[in-house]
C-alpha positions in Angstrom: 88.9 134.0 133.8 88.9 132.0 130.5 92.0 131.0 128.8 91.1 133.5 126.0 90.9 136.2 128.6 94.5 135.4 129.9 96.0 135.5 126.6 94.5 138.9 125.7 95.8 140.1 129.4 99.0 138.7 128.5 99.0 140.5 124.9 98.3 144.0 126.6 101.0 143.6 129.2 103.6 142.6 126.4 102.4 145.5 124.4 102.8 147.9 127.3 106.3 146.6 128.0 107.6 146.6 124.3 106.0 150.2 124.2 108.1 151.5 127.1 111.2 149.7 125.9 110.9 151.4 122.4 110.2 154.8 124.0 113.4 154.5 126.5 115.5 153.6 123.0 114.2 156.3 121.2 115.0 158.7 124.0 118.4 157.4 123.9 118.9 157.8 120.3 117.5 161.3 120.6 120.1 162.1 123.4 122.8 160.8 121.0 121.9 162.7 118.2 121.9 165.8 120.3 125.2 165.0 121.7 126.6 164.5 118.5 125.5 168.0 117.3 127.3 169.3 120.4 130.3 167.6 119.1 130.9 165.1 122.0 132.9 162.1 121.2 131.5 158.6 120.4 132.9 157.2 123.5 131.2 159.7 125.6 128.1 159.3 124.0 128.2 155.5 124.5 128.9 155.9 128.2 126.1 158.5 128.6 123.3 156.6 126.6 124.2 153.0 126.8 124.1 152.8 123.0 126.9 150.5 121.0 129.4 152.4 119.1 127.8 150.8 115.7 124.6 152.7 116.5 126.0 155.8 117.4 128.0 155.7 114.1 124.9 155.2 112.0 123.4 158.3 113.6 125.9 160.7 111.8 
């Protein structure tokens, strides 16, 4: 395997990891939005999603 191929493979792996992380975060945000609609308090949403309170406040 050439050096270029190694960098290309690393880039593909990094891209997949970034995509999975982004998807998980988007899922947590969607859950938080739904919980806000159902009138859950912010602390409960924080505990359920792991999102910081500052992020939950921005979703209002």
